[in-house]
C-alpha positions, 0 to 999 in steps of 0.5 A: 490452470484451473477453470472456474465455472458456472451454468446460468439459465438463459446465458448458458455456461460461463467459464473463467480463469485467471491468468495470474493464479500463479503470478500472484505469488510473486507478491507473497514471497518478494518480501524476502529480497533483501535476503538476495542483498545478503547473499549477494554481498556475502558470495562476493565480499563487495559491499556495493552488491548490496544496492543491486537488488533495490536498483532492480526494484526501480528499474525492472518493475517499471520496465517490466510495466512498460513491456507487459503493458496493461490488463483491463480484463475483470472477472465476469460478474457471475463467476465472482462469487467463485473467485471470492471463496477460493482460499487459495487466494487469501492463504497467500496474504497469510502466507506473505505475513512470517516473510516480512518478520523473516526479512526483518531478522534476518537482516537486524541479524546480518548488521548486527553480527557482521562488519557493515560500512555506511553506504552497505547499512544505508542500502539495507536500511532503504531496501527494507524499509521499501520491502515493508511499505509492502508490508503496510499493503499486506496489512490493507488486504488482510484488514479490510476483510472481516474474519477475525483471524486475517485482522489479527494477521494484520495487526501482526504485519503491521507491527513489522515497520510499527504503524499499528494506527494503520487499519484503524485509520485507513478503514474508518477514516480514509475510505469515509472521507476520502477524495476530501479537504478534510482527509489527511490521507487524499492528496491535493492539487498542486501539493507535493508529496513532500508537503504531503507527507508532513501532513498525512503521517501525523494526520493519520496516527491523530485521526486513528488515535481518535478513531479508535478512543472513541470506539473504545468508549463506545464500548464503555471501555478507557483507550489505555487498554488491552482491548485498543487495537492500535496498541495491540500492534505497537505492543508487537512492535516493541517485543519484535525490535525489543528482542532483536536490539538485544540479541544483535545490539544497538547497530541492529537497533539503529537499522530498525529504528531507520528503515520504519520511516522508508516503509511509512513514506513508501505508504505515504507515497501510493497515498499521495499517488492514489487520489491527487487531486480529486474531488467528492461533490458536496451535496446540498445537506452539507455531505459529500456524495458517495465514493464512486470510481472516478474519485481514485486513480488507477492503474492496470499494469501488470507487473507491479498490480501483481506486486501489490496485490492489486492495489492499483485497481484501487477505484474498485477498492474505494467502490466496494472495500470488502472485495478481495484483491483477485476480485477487483474490477477495471473501470472506464470512467476511473482516472488512468496513471500513465505508469503503475505505483512504482513509476509513478513514485519515482515521479513523485519523488520530482515534484517539478516532474511529477506536476508536468506530467499529472497535472495536465492530466488532472486538469482535463478530468474536470475540463480545467475547473479548479472548483471541482479539485481537491487544490492545495489552499497554497496553490496559485493557478499563475505559477 
């Protein structure tokens, strides 16, 4: 196990080992899960086996979160510069990018060249869509970094689920307006995930385009140009999907077009969970207070954090957006989710259960004062 070490005057030697160092490789290779689906059906000849990997994701990951529990340990701040400079961690995110392309191409080939029934087709659409939701997460990690290579890789991986506006909208929109009523990517208290999706998905597309149009105008360029970051990623999507449809036919194209919205909904689910009901205080000058750890829901569950490149340490991500995943910290004052994101998304999919479990926790954060929450306008406390 690699040991990071620093000696400081008056403090002596500080040592740190990342116990998850090699566990992060799971996030790199997890995008290949749909290939397991194909392998199972080709070995068994039974189409129902295509559903097995999807069922494992939504049962095994929450069970592992429960079994392995939470890990609140943080790397020592004195070690963080070494941890951030260790290129091993960024190589894992780099390596994840081609995995999503391999999977998309392989599944498109399979559905386009094999006799797949509707049940098997649905299994592959949903499983691939769920996995490609993680493509957006990988693009999220890469897109927050300054090096041009990482920003370009982010555009590439976002081409897989056709979500080209994400990094523009997320970095310059969501991070500015997070935990306010103005933010389309911050869910409101009393709002179901389905109502949120109708606001968040089109709102993100509109805001992303407006932000990119404004950026280009400041440079004296038109929005419909090669300099448009959104159009660059979109062009990759069109080329990728067009080539796959050309090689593997209309059934493959139908698969591609149906799995993409499933991926979008995974991102919507993450956004829904991450800031539900939380509100930054409006200051006398009309601006909002700076984003603090208390404005994001956090989760320290080991299994799902490894799977998602530490996305669930979301409080520190918004507090220090450029921090790399291996350095993100737990804060005692951050609201804590009762499960990792996979379990929470399952809960959110059943609104009556979500509100029964999470609404009391949210109200407890503000001692029941609804004026301190980001509340859905249609919500009634008498419901």
